[in-house]
MARTI-639061 format. One line per 5 residues: number of its first residue (from 1); their letters; for each residue x, y, z of C-alpha. Coordinates in steps of 0.001 Angstrom, whole numbers, plus 524288, in hexadecimal, padded with zeros to 5 digits. Layout:
BEGIN
NUM	a	X Y Z; ...;
This chain:
BEGIN
1	msgpt	7ED2D 889F7 83AA7; 7F2C3 88FF5 82E6E; 8006C 88A20 82DAB; 803EB 87CAD 82885; 806A5 87771 8362A;
6	aaadd	8000F 8788E 8434D; 802D7 87408 8510F; 7FE7C 86612 8531F; 7F717 869ED 85F55; 7EE25 87261 856FB;
11	leddv	7EA7E 8676A 84DBE; 7DFC6 860F5 855B6; 7D4F7 869B6 8507E; 7D9A5 867D5 84286; 7D8B8 8590C 8430D;
16	aqsgr	7CCC3 85806 84BB1; 7C3D5 85673 84001; 7CBE3 84BE0 83964; 7D207 84410 84454; 7DB0F 84478 85009;
21	lissr	7E8FB 8498F 85004; 7F220 83F25 8554E; 7F965 84160 86204; 80728 83C9E 85FC1; 81518 840A3 8621E;
26	wrptt	816F9 83E77 85382; 80D58 8493D 85019; 8148E 8559D 84C10; 81221 86278 85302; 80E80 8691B 8463E;
31	lrtap	80584 86424 83BA9; 7FF7F 86A41 82FA6; 7F135 86DEA 83130; 7F02E 87858 8269D; 7EADE 874F9 8190F;
36	sredr	7F437 86C37 81198; 7F5C7 875F1 80668; 7FD37 87ED4 80FE6; 80730 873F8 81251; 8115A 87446 80782;
41	glfgh	81E9A 86DDF 80726; 82610 865A8 7FD25; 81FEC 8668D 7EF7D; 8151B 86EC7 7F588; 80F98 8634E 7FD43;
46	prglp	80D21 862B8 80BFE; 819C4 8628F 813C8; 816C6 8553D 81978; 81623 84E8B 80C24; 824D5 84CDC 809A3;
51	wmlnv	82658 84612 816BB; 81B2C 83CCF 813FA; 820DF 83A00 8067A; 82D84 83635 80D4F; 82610 82D7D 816A0;
56	emwer	81EBA 82693 80BBD; 82AD4 824D9 80353; 832BB 81EA3 80E58; 82750 81694 81362; 824F1 810FD 805C8;
61	fsyyg	833A9 80F01 8046A; 832F2 80718 810E6; 826FA 7FF36 80CE0; 82AAD 7FBF4 7FEDB; 838DE 7F997 80239;
66	mrail	83507 7EF77 80C3E; 82AE9 7E96B 80339; 8349D 7E847 7F7F7; 83D04 7DE4A 7FF2C; 832ED 7D84B 80842;
71	lyfit	82F47 7CC79 7FFE7; 83D8D 7C92F 7FD5A; 8404E 7CA16 80BF7; 834CB 7C17E 80FA6; 837FB 7B6EB 805A5;
76	dtvar	846C9 7B6CE 80661; 84D8F 7AC42 80E4A; 850B2 7AE6C 81C8D; 85F0F 7AC69 81960; 85E72 7B836 81030;
81	gglgl	8575E 7C0A0 81A2D; 8495E 7BDDB 815FA; 83DB8 7B7C8 81CE0; 83D9C 7AB41 814E4; 82F63 7AAF5 8104B;
86	sansg	82B7E 7A508 80346; 828D2 7ADFF 7F7BF; 81A4A 7AB23 7F8B6; 81999 7AE22 80743; 821AD 7BA7A 80563;
91	qvvia	81870 7BF62 7FAD2; 80CEE 7BCDA 803E2; 81392 7C4A4 80EB3; 81636 7D00D 80573; 80805 7D056 800F6;
96	lygma	802E8 7CFD4 80EE4; 80C80 7DA45 8132D; 8071F 7E356 808A4; 7F93F 7DFAB 80C80; 7FC09 7E329 81AAD;
101	vylla	801A6 7F07A 81724; 7F541 7F4AE 8100D; 7EBFC 7EE26 81989; 7F27D 7F49E 82545; 7F142 801DB 81EAF;
106	ipggi	7E2CD 80141 82249; 7E480 8005B 83120; 7F021 809A2 82F8E; 7E71E 813E8 829D9; 7DC76 8116A 833DA;
111	fadrv	7E62E 81286 83F1C; 7EAC9 81FAC 839E8; 7DCEF 824CB 837E7; 7D7E5 82077 84526; 7E357 82006 84EC0;
116	igpwl	7F044 82714 84C34; 7EF68 82E8E 83F60; 7F6E4 82CCA 83291; 80409 8326C 836E2; 805F1 829BE 842C0;
121	stlyg	800F9 81DE1 83B50; 80B0E 8205D 830BC; 815E2 8228A 83AAE; 812F5 8160D 8421F; 8118C 80E84 8356E;
126	gmvim	81EDC 8134B 830FE; 82503 80F53 83DD9; 81F28 801B7 83CB3; 8241B 8007F 82EAB; 831D1 80484 832A6;
131	aghic	83198 7FAA9 83DCA; 82D95 7F05B 833D4; 838D3 7F38A 82ABF; 84256 7F332 8361E; 83D3A 7E5AF 839BC;
136	lsvpv	83F47 7E159 82BA2; 84D24 7E69F 82C2A; 850A7 7DCEE 836EB; 853D4 7CF04 8323E; 84A5A 7C865 83B8C;
141	talsw	83EDB 7C0D2 835BE; 834E9 7C47E 8402E; 83856 7D2E9 83EEF; 8370E 7D20C 83027; 82903 7CD41 8310E;
146	lgivl	82618 7D781 83B6D; 82BD3 7E1D6 8327B; 822EB 7DDF6 82732; 8170B 7DF10 83016; 81B65 7EC40 8357E;
151	vavgt	81D91 7F206 827F6; 80FF7 7EDB4 823AB; 80996 7F376 82FD4; 8111D 8003A 82F1E; 80E79 80213 8209B;
156	gfikp	80001 80022 82348; 8007E 80BF4 82C4B; 80870 8149C 8232D; 801A7 81173 81650; 7F48F 81856 81876;
161	nltti	7F953 82318 82182; 804EA 82959 81AB7; 7FC40 82BEC 80EE8; 7F22E 831C2 81824; 7FC65 83AFC 81DCE;
166	vggly	80058 83FB2 81045; 7F214 841DE 80CCE; 7F07E 849CA 8194C; 7FABD 8537B 814AB; 7F0E2 85888 80AAA;
171	ddddi	7E362 85E1D 80CA8; 7D8B9 8587D 80406; 7D8F3 8645F 7FB23; 7E7C8 864FD 7F9EF; 7EB2F 8638B 7EB7C;
176	rrdag	7F8CF 85E74 7EEF9; 7F387 851AA 7F47C; 7F475 84982 7E800; 80244 84E33 7E528; 80614 84B35 7F330;
181	fqlfy	80169 83D45 7F1F4; 80896 83BE1 7E505; 8152A 83F6B 7EC2E; 8116C 835D4 7F6E7; 80F30 82B25 7ECC5;
186	msini	81C66 82E59 7E6C5; 82326 82CE7 7F3F9; 81D16 81F5E 7F562; 822D4 81B03 7E881; 83039 820DF 7EB00;
191	gafas	8315A 818F5 7F784; 82BA4 80CD2 7F127; 83517 80E01 7E5AA; 841A9 80FE1 7ED65; 83FD1 80615 7F854;
196	plltg	83FC7 7F914 7F0CB; 84C42 7FD52 7E9E9; 85342 7FFF7 7F6BC; 84E09 7F48E 7FEAB; 85098 7EB5F 7F342;
201	wlreh	85EAE 7EFF4 7F277; 8606E 7EEAE 80129; 85A4C 7E128 80120; 8633E 7DCD5 7F62F; 86FBD 7E1F2 7FC7C;
206	ygyha	86D48 7E191 80B2E; 86172 7D8E8 80D7C; 85316 7DA41 810C8; 854A3 7E0B9 81DF9; 85C87 7EBCF 81809;
211	gfssa	8513C 7EE31 80EB2; 84783 7EE7D 819D8; 8507F 7F7D7 82121; 84F87 80188 815EB; 840BB 800E7 8172E;
216	avgma	84227 80416 825B3; 84AD6 80FBC 8226B; 840D8 81486 81874; 83613 813C8 822A4; 83EA3 81B2D 82C45;
221	falva	8401F 8264B 82265; 8314F 8264A 820AA; 82EF6 82775 82F55; 838D0 83286 830C3; 83230 83A2B 825D7;
226	fvygr	824CE 83737 82B78; 827FC 83C0C 83928; 82FBD 847DF 834A8; 8256E 84C30 82AEE; 819F4 84B4A 8344C;
231	hklsa	81AE3 859CE 83798; 81708 85D29 829AD; 80A92 8551C 8293D; 7FC8A 85951 82AF6; 7F4D6 856DA 83757;
236	faftv	7ED66 84C63 82FD8; 7F8E8 842EF 83106; 7F7E5 8432D 83FCF; 7E928 84267 8409A; 7E109 8365E 843B1;
241	pnpvr	7D5B0 8386A 83A13; 7CBC8 82F80 840A9; 7D08C 82C77 84E6F; 7CB27 8209F 8556B; 7C0B8 82496 85F22;
246	peerq	7C190 81EF8 86CDD; 7B545 816EC 86AD5; 7BB24 810C9 85E89; 7C7F2 80C27 86450; 7C368 7FF69 86A46;
251	rlllg	7BB8C 7FBA8 85E4F; 7C6EF 7FE51 8552C; 7D069 7F70D 85DE3; 7C795 7EB33 85ED4; 7C530 7EB9C 85030;
256	sigvl	7D3C9 7EBCD 84D61; 7D61C 7E075 8569C; 7CAE4 7D916 85041; 7D0F8 7DACC 842B6; 7DE27 7D5C4 84780;
261	vaiav	7D7D5 7CA20 84E2D; 7CFFD 7C6F2 841EC; 7DC6A 7C73C 839B3; 7E34E 7BE61 84375; 7D7ED 7B4C4 84325;
266	vvavl	7D7D3 7B49A 8343A; 7E67A 7B1F7 833E0; 7E554 7A71E 83E02; 7DA28 7A087 836AD; 7E173 7A17B 829B0;
271	qvltg	7ED8B 79B8D 82FC4; 7E5A8 78FFE 834BF; 7DF17 78E26 82789; 7EB24 78FA2 81EEC; 7F65A 78B67 827A4;
276	slvtt	7FF24 7948A 81FE9; 803E3 7A17A 82579; 80621 7A759 817F7; 7F888 7A399 81347; 7F286 7A876 81FF1;
281	vatag	7F91A 7B5B3 81F56; 7F65C 7B737 810C5; 7E7F6 7B3E9 81280; 7E69C 7BD3D 81DF3; 7EDA3 7C791 815F3;
286	llipv	7E2E2 7C68E 80BC4; 7D729 7C514 814BE; 7DA67 7D0F2 81D22; 7DA96 7DB71 8126A; 7CF4A 7D4F2 80B3B;
291	gaava	7C784 7D4A9 817DC; 7CA90 7E2F1 81A60; 7C668 7E6C9 80C97; 7B9CD 7DEEB 80D52; 7B6DB 7E513 81A82;
296	yfvvm	7B8A3 7F2BC 814D9; 7AFAB 7EFC8 8095E; 7A535 7E963 811F6; 7A51C 7F48A 81BC5; 7A3CD 7FEAA 810F8;
301	frspk	79940 7F749 80990; 79154 7F54D 81601; 7933D 802C8 81BCD; 78731 80BA8 81BE2; 79093 8170E 819C0;
306	vtage	79387 8123D 80BEF; 789C4 816F0 801D4; 78422 80F12 7F695; 78CE5 8166D 7ED21; 798C8 81345 7F555;
311	hthlr	794DB 804E5 7F550; 7955C 805A1 7E679; 7A2F2 80BA7 7E724; 7A7AE 800BA 7F00B; 7A28C 7F63C 7E6DE;
316	ayipl	7A9B9 7FCDB 7DBB0; 7B619 7FD1B 7E3F1; 7B674 7EE60 7E6A6; 7BBAE 7E9EE 7D94B; 7C5C3 7F4D6 7D999;
321	wigav	7CA0D 7F087 7E72E; 7CBB5 7E275 7E29B; 7D392 7E6EA 7D6CD; 7DC96 7EED4 7DF9D; 7DEB2 7E2F6 7E85C;
326	lffmi	7E383 7DB13 7DCB7; 7EBDF 7E673 7D825; 7F301 7E76B 7E51D; 7F3D8 7D89F 7E661; 7FCD8 7D8C3 7DA8C;
331	teqaa	80435 7E59F 7DBC3; 80782 7E43B 7EA25; 80F3C 7D7DD 7E748; 81A97 7E069 7E302; 82171 7DC5F 7EF91;
336	gkmat	81CA4 7CE3F 7EEBC; 81B05 7C62F 7E25F; 82130 7D0AA 7D9E7; 82CB9 7D1D0 7E327; 82E6E 7C319 7E1D1;
341	fakdn	82EA2 7C475 7D2FB; 838A8 7CF6D 7D3FE; 841C4 7C715 7DC40; 8400A 7B95D 7D6BE; 83B5F 7BB25 7C8BA;
346	tdghm	8421B 7C788 7C3EF; 84F9A 7CA49 7BE6A; 85322 7D7C0 7C36C; 85E2D 7DA0F 7B9A7; 85C5A 7E5C7 7B0AC;
351	plvgw	8658B 7E283 7A54E; 8660E 7EFD7 79EB7; 86A71 7F729 7AAE5; 870EB 7EC39 7B26F; 868B4 7EE01 7BE99;
356	vinpe	86307 7E36A 7C73D; 856BC 7E74F 7CE51; 8531F 7E08E 7DAFE; 84553 7DB37 7DD46; 8415B 7E658 7E661;
361	tyqsi	8435C 7F04E 7DB89; 836D1 7EBFD 7D4D5; 82EDD 7F15F 7E016; 833E0 7FF03 7DCCB; 82DC7 7FE6F 7CF39;
366	npati	81FE1 80125 7D3DE; 822D6 80E20 7DAC4; 82BFD 8125E 7CFCD; 8215D 80FAD 7C5AA; 81764 8172B 7CDB7;
371	vilap	82032 82326 7CE45; 82246 82293 7BF7F; 814A8 81EF6 7BAC2; 80B6B 8250A 7C4CD; 80C41 832E8 7BF2C;
376	figwl	809DA 82DE8 7B153; 7FE55 82545 7B506; 7F8A5 8303E 7BD4F; 7F9C0 83970 7B1B1; 7F390 82F43 7A8C1;
381	ftrra	7E812 82D26 7B1D4; 7E61D 83BCE 7B2E1; 7E5F2 83D25 7A41D; 7DC58 831D1 7A311; 7D34C 8369C 7ADE3;
386	grfps	7C521 834A5 7AA0E; 7C89D 82A92 79FA7; 7CD49 81C80 79F35; 7D236 816A2 7A7DF; 7C875 819D0 7B272;
391	timkf	7CBFE 8187D 7C0C1; 7C654 80AC1 7C19A; 7CC81 806D2 7B4B4; 7D9C0 80AE2 7BA0C; 7D730 801D6 7C579;
396	aisvl	7D3BD 7F689 7BC76; 7DF76 7F931 7B3A6; 7E85F 7F8C2 7BF7B; 7E329 7EB8F 7C3DA; 7E47F 7E66E 7B5E2;
401	iigas	7F2AD 7EAFB 7B512; 7F611 7E4C0 7C20B; 7EFCD 7D7FF 7BD87; 7F816 7D882 7B13B; 8043B 7DA68 7B9A0;
406	afilg	800CA 7CDD0 7C0D3; 800AF 7C671 7B3DA; 80DE8 7CC5B 7B07E; 81389 7C802 7BD8D; 80DC9 7BA7A 7BBA5;
411	ygfqi	8148C 7B9B7 7AE75; 8213A 7BE4B 7B4A8; 820C7 7B3E9 7BF33; 81D71 7A9AD 7B4E6; 828D1 7ABE2 7AB93;
416	wtggd	83323 7B0F2 7B518; 833A3 7A6E6 7BFDB; 8406A 7AAB3 7C65C; 84D78 7A3D9 7C5DC; 8527E 7A542 7B7F6;
421	klapw	84596 7AAD1 7B311; 84501 7B8D9 7B7FB; 83CDA 7C435 7B325; 84407 7D00C 7ADA7; 8450D 7DB71 7B71A;
426	wflav	83B0D 7E3A2 7AFC3; 82FC0 7D9F0 7B05C; 82BE9 7DC4F 7BE89; 82E91 7EAD6 7BCF2; 8244C 7EB54 7B22C;
431	vfiiq	81A7C 7E44A 7BAEB; 81CAC 7EE3F 7C5BF; 81AA7 7F96E 7BC28; 80E02 7F360 7B710; 808E3 7F1AC 7C4E3;
436	tvael	80C7F 7FFB0 7C83B; 804AB 804BC 7BCA7; 7F91E 7FCF2 7C1E5; 7FB48 80302 7CF48; 7FAF8 810B8 7C9AD;
441	flspv	7EDC9 80D7F 7C37F; 7E7FB 807DF 7CFF2; 7ED4E 80E5E 7DC37; 7E843 81C60 7DA78; 7DBA0 81758 7D467;
446	glatt	7D977 80DE5 7DFA8; 7DAEC 81883 7E9E5; 7D23C 82203 7E292; 7C7B3 817CF 7DFF8; 7C7AA 812F8 7EDFD;
451	salap	7C655 820CB 7F314; 7BB55 823EA 7E981; 7B36D 8179F 7EC73; 7B517 81814 7FB43; 7A895 819BE 80314;
456	ksfas	7A97F 826C7 80A22; 7A800 8207A 81772; 7B2D0 816A7 81485; 7BCDD 81EC1 80D27; 7C898 81A64 8154F;
461	qtmsl	7C427 80C31 815F1; 7C2E9 80BCB 80725; 7D0E2 8108A 805B2; 7D494 8056A 80EE6; 7CDF7 7FC71 8050E;
466	wlltt	7D78F 80160 7FAD5; 7E308 7FE01 803C5; 7DCF6 7F0A0 80555; 7DE2D 7EE10 7F6B4; 7ECEF 7ED8A 7F87B;
471	atgqg	7EC1C 7E5DE 80528; 7E28B 7DC20 7FF4E; 7EA5B 7DAEF 7F2C0; 7F6AE 7D773 7FA2B; 7EF4C 7CE88 80363;
476	lagfi	7E990 7C790 7F78E; 7F70F 7C673 7F173; 7FC9C 7C092 7FDEA; 7F17D 7B6C1 7FEB5; 7F2DA 7B282 7F076;
481	iaqtk	801A7 7B179 7F184; 80038 7A8D1 7FD8F; 7F6BA 79FE6 7F657; 7FEF7 79EEB 7E9FC; 80C64 79BB3 7EF5F;
486	nvans	80D0F 78FDA 7E64D; 80818 79761 7DA7F; 81175 79D59 7D09A; 812EF 7AC23 7D150; 80F13 7ACEF 7C309;
491	tyyyg	80231 7A60E 7C5D1; 80000 7AED2 7D18F; 80159 7BB32 7C976; 7F986 7B5E2 7BE03; 7EE7F 7B30F 7C798;
496	lgvvt	7EF0D 7C0D2 7CD22; 7EF23 7C63A 7BF61; 7E2F2 7BECB 7BB6E; 7DB3F 7C32E 7C755; 7DFD3 7D154 7C6A7;
501	vavai	7DD3E 7D2EC 7B825; 7CFB8 7CCE5 7BA1D; 7CCCD 7D6E5 7C4BF; 7D1F8 7E1BF 7BBEA; 7C874 7DD78 7B148;
506	vlfvv	7BD67 7DDDB 7BB2B; 7C18A 7EBB0 7BEED; 7C11A 7EFDD 7B0A7; 7B380 7E9DD 7AF57; 7ADFB 7F03B 7BB99;
511	apwte	7B4EA 7FD42 7B95F; 7A913 803E5 7B2FA; 7A03C 7FF3F 7BE0E; 7AA23 803B3 7C834; 7AB6F 8110E 7C1E2;
516	rkmad	79CA9 812D5 7C1E4; 79C35 80F80 7D061; 7A712 81955 7D2EB; 7A20E 82435 7CA26; 79BCB 82B9F 7D55F;
521	vgvts	7A8D7 82CFB 7DC73; 7B01A 83203 7D09D; 7B933 82681 7CE24; 7B678 82234 7C050; 7BF77 8259C 7B53C;
526	qd	7C917 82E76 7BC11; 7D2FA 82D21 7C702;
């Protein structure tokens, strides 16, 4: 086959070595099987890329738009269209919602790899998300809670698989891959920037359900682009890489049922012991991702497939993993504690220009800062390659910065207590910018370090461990928030700051040891 497309019926031999082509009415009749360098469209990239950029932009618009108003909806009074939970309970729900999204990305990726492939997993995930937003658009309490669950489940299926589809557009030796992912990253931030502005405006003028409706419309645009653009994708998107063998099905089914039963038993026991639904859910929300992470580490340390050198790499990875957990515990509260500060402790008036910014606007600062600063920081790191800061030092610096941001937030909560004592509009904006700088130090380094230290036989599982840093961080945040409902927000953030800065100091101390343990995989003083 010399052209960029080929009949789908002729694909079986091409995918036989890597998996099984799905049989589905959604599968297009033509798919690209030629080398990716022969596929050129917009900006010289594969023709499927613009459609996937549209999908990611609208899906992130949907996700961040819904998240921007979710806490306010949960904690507002029923008379004003909310669910009537306390601020503390609402913050716990937000943290556990974020935990569920990242935790469910693991079974979402496994389901795609073993059962239906990345394209169908993404499609079904998008449909579930849209159904969730539609439920949230209806002013019925039961449907609102169902909608939150559906959005978490659907996002768990999209999150790992849409990135996989974009990666499949490029062969391993295609020099356009990095630039393609930069465009993909940009589309994420465009959607994340625009959506809080729109949903915040809709919430302010027409109510919560209008805001959720805009998220449903955004997801609808994503699905249209996803289905229409499927003809321009590679066969990889419709391939099941490691299909479940007949002899495995019963074991996998029983194992899945066993996990669900174990979770149900843990929740039931916690409810009996605590007598509080919020405490029960928050505790389970911590134990589940921690248990999954511990299980991954134990299996890899005990596996005969992991060499002595790889054991050393894993030991070096543990302090980095803990630091990342604390990082995400703080940053992912943008829609929780920080959203509370934006609404109750901040004066949104901008005197020089006469504008009044609504609380949701603050959640657009992170993506805007990424778009502005990412090229500069990338250039700086390139210029400094081989010198200070090393890869591990960047990680430690990031954790230190995020700990400092916790102290700043604690100070803000202490002196601006709401009522007549409100923070100026720029204070929280500065905190978001500081946290974004920390993110730009940590996120690419975390992915690169995890990939470099992964045992060869557990490459995918180790990347799941990285996802679990975010899930565990948010689970930990939810648990602490539930236990500190009678503690001042300033004390809460001061406590997080102390612990996080202490861990950052430990990372600085162990950095030379960690770099020595990683020297044989090439991750030392360069990106």
